[in-house]
N, C-alpha and C positions, 0 to 999 in steps of 0.2 A: 750420199750413196747409201741406198737401203737394200738389204737382203731380206726377203720374206721367207726365211727358213726357221726351222725350229731351234730354240735355244739349246745349247749343249753345255755340259759341265766343264769339259776341257777338250782340247783337240791337239793333234800332233802339230808341232810348229818349230820353225827354226828361222831366225832372222838371217838375212843375206849376209854373206861374208864380205862383200864389197859392192861396187856399183854393177848393176845388171847391164849386159850388153844386148841390145835388141829389145825384146819384150821384157816387161817386169815380172818374169818368172825365174825362180832359182831352184836348183836341185838340192835335195837333202845331202849333206856332206857325207853321211854314212850309207848311202845307196850302194847296192840294192838292199832293200829291207827284207826280202825273201830270196834266199839263194837256191842253188841246186840241191836235189835230193832232200826235200823238206820233210818227207815221210818215207818210210822204208821202202814202199812199193811205188812211190811217185818220183819220177826223175826231175820234173820241173813244174813250178807253179808260176803263172803269168796271166795277164789279161783278166784281172779279177776285180771284184767290187766290194766295197765296205760301207758301213752305215753305223751311226751311233745307236747304241742299244743298252738300256738299263745302266746308265752312267759308265759304260765302257763302249767296246766296239765289237761288231760281229761282221763277218764277211762270207761271201760265196767265191770260191776260188777254182780256176781252171787248173785241174791236176792232170798233167800228162803222165799216165802210168808207164811202167817199165815195158809194157807190151805196145805202147804207142797209142792206145785208145784214151781219149780225154773224157773225164767225168767231172762233176762238180763236187767240191769238198767244202765242209763248213770249218771256219776258223774263228777264234775268239782273241781279243787283245784288250789289255787294260789301257794301253797308251796309243793305240792305232799304228804302232811301229813294230813291236815285238809280238809275234803270233804263235798260237798254239792250235794245231789242227786235229780234227777227229781222224782216226785212223781209216775209217771206212767212208766211202763216198756217200753223199746224200741219197736216201731212199725216198723215192717219190711214189705216191699212191693215187689212185683215181678218186672220183667222187664217191665211190662206194667203199673206199678204204682198202681196195686190193692193190697190191704192188703193181706199179706201172712205170718201169724204167725206160728211159730212152736208150737207143743203141749206142749213142755217144752224145756228149754235151760239152760245149765249149763257149768261151767268151761271155760269161754271165754278167748281167747287170742286176742291181739290187736297188729297188725303189719302194719307199713307203707312201701309199695313198690312203688318206684317212686313217683307219685303225688296222690296215693289213699291209703286210710286206709282200712284194711281188718279185720273183726271179724271172728274168727273161734271158734266153740263151739261144745258140744255134745248135740244131740237131738234124737227125735224119727223118724226114717225113716223105719218103720216096724221093729224096733229093734234099739238098740243103735247105733248111726252113727254120722257122722261129718256134721255140718251145716256151711255155709259160707255166709257172706254178705260183701258189700263194701259201703263206703261213702267217700265223699270228704269235706263235711261240717258239719258232725255230726248232720244233720237235717233230711236228707233222707237216709234211709238204705235199699239198694236193695239186696235181697237174690239171690245168685248164685245157680246153680245146685249143688246138693250134690256131692262131689268129689269121694266118694267111696261107695260101697255096705256095708250094715251092715255085720258084727259088727265091730265097730272101735271107738276109743277115743283118747284124748290127741293129737290132731293135732295142729301144729304150722308152720306157714310160715317162710321162711328165708327172711330177710329184703331187699334182692336184688336178681335178677336173677343170676343164675349160668350157664355158658355156654349157655346163651340165653333163659333159661327156668325158670319158677317158680319152687321153691323147697319146699317140705313140709314133715315134720316128722309126723308120726302117730304111733298108737299102736293098731294093730288088736286085737280083744277081742271076748268075747262071749256077750250075752245080759244081763248077771247078773253082780254080783260084782266080776269081772274077777279075778280068782286066778292064772293068768299066763299073760305073755305078754312081747314082745320084741319091740324095736324101729325100724321102717322101714322108708325109704326115697322114695318119689315119685316125679315125675316131670311132668310139663305141659307146653305147649306153650301158652295156652290161659285161664287157670283156668277152662276149661270145660273138656277136654280130659286128663286123667291122665294115666301115664304108667312108664315104666322103673323102676319098683319097686325094691328096693334094701334093704337088711337087713343091718342095721347099728350096733346094738349091743343087746345082750341078757342079761338076768338076770346074776347076778354075783355069785361067790362062797362066797362072804362076806355076813354075816348075814343080813345086812341092806338092801341088794338088792337081796336076795336070792329067792324071790317069783316072782317078776315082776318089770318092770321098765316102765317109760313113759316120753315123752317129757315135758319140763317145759316152761321156758321163751324162747323167740325167740333167736336163736344163735346170738352171738356177733362177728362181724368180727374183727379179730386181725392179726397182722403180724406173729402170730404162727399157725393160723387157726381159725376155728369157735369155740368160747368158748360157751359151752353148760351146763346150769344148768338144771338137770333133777331130777325126783323123783325115788327113789328106795323103794321097799316095802318088809317088813319081816313079816312072819306069826308067831304069838306067841299064847300061850294058852289063851291069853286075847284079841285076834283080831290082826288086821293089825297094823303095824307101818310104817308111811311114813317119809322118810328122804330125804335130798337134796344131790345130788351127782354132780360131775363135770367131763367133758370130753372135749377134743379138737379134732375137726374133720378136715380132710384135706380140704383146702380152695377151691380146684378145683374139688375134688371128695369126697363130704361129707359123703358118705357111708363107708369111710375108717376112722377108729379111730386112731389118732396119739398118744393120751395120755388118760388114763382113771384112775381116782383116786381110789385106792382101799379103801380109808377111806371115810366116809360120810363127807360132809362139814357142815351140820347142821342136828341135830336130835332132836326130842322132849325132852326138858328138863325144860322148864318154864311152869307156871301154865296155860297160855293161849294156849300152845301147847299140854299139857298132859290132860287137862280137857275141855270138851265141848260136843257138839252133837255127834261127832265121835272123841274119844280121840286119842292122840298120832299121830298127823298129822302135818307135815311141807311140804307144797305143792306149789312149785314155779310156778309163772305164768307170771312174767314180770320183766324187769330190766330197769333202767335208767342209762345212762352212760355219763361221761364227758370226751370227747376225749383229752382235754387239759392236764389233769393230772391223767387220769385213774381211777377216782373214779366210783364205781358202787353201785347203790342201788338196792336191791333185794326185790320185793314184793311177799309175800307168804301167803297162807291160812293157818290158825292155828286151828286145831281141828274142822274143818267144822263149826266154829262159829265166827271167827274173821279174819281180815286182819292185818298182821304184816310186819315189815320192818327190813331188816338187810343190812349191809354195808361190802364192801371189796374194795381193790384196784387191778387193773388188773394185774400189775406186780407180786404182792404177791400171788394172787390166781392162776395165771398160773404157777408160779414157784412151788407152793405147789402141784398142780395137776401133773406137770411133775416129781417132786422129789418122789411122791408117786404113780406113774403110774404102773399098772399091766395090760397087755393086753392079751387077749386070741387070738387063731388063728382066730376065727370068727370076732373079732374086726378088725383085720388087712386085712381081705378079702375085695374085692369090693362088696360083698354081692349078687353076681349073681351066680345062680346054674342052 
């Protein structure tokens, strides 16, 4: 099993305490790694993304302010577990260097493509839509043109170009708390003009993803294809339940699904996942991978109140997804009609 990811000096890791039940994913025993009121004027941090940077770690975090408006905050960590945050939210500027702040911003992803780091989030563009910015030093953050019209959410870039183009997953939606949604793929030669939109996969028949699905962490390049951790949502008499699922996309044509696990990989079971501002949520946003031995750390939001951490190994999780794969006809199509 090979991971085609950059080498890292060290990564957060904890061996499992015992035998895993279900999928080979286990939670960090000291979860949550980020609790409530992490900054004086921020009540909760959750649904956030991290990445290795200069022999340590850096992240973009959804900070729910005390007035209820979410913005993106910058955090740094030496070990990927204990975090220090900048007191003020990230200041975005336009191409001319003038301040250009979104009205709100939430659920960021952070992906490095070539020599540039890209932040992708959900914002207001006359309705729920996708915002983007780039940085090379985590000091200046330049907003790019919004890639799509509203309404859209859950966008994440692939960590390299495919067939010469940038690739991005997204989940078209409505402007409310969307009770539907499939994952789509779009591509661009320059991060300005987006097209060749393809359907990747839709909600499943399984209860845990029967309402809607959405992209999670940036796809991980492996010799089996693109390993994707995504979220699946179920509707219950007590509200939505967000679980983590797994799929493997074709390496050269990512709109084609090679394997898709019918079982959830992680579902709300602990107190910090079941109880919070929005109960019953496991929402993946980032992974850190060690290409030397296949270790993977998964960062996920818990109950819209905390950031939690889980672990797996590439060979074990890919094998599990393949052994429990159930594909629909739409999964295997190139997504063009």
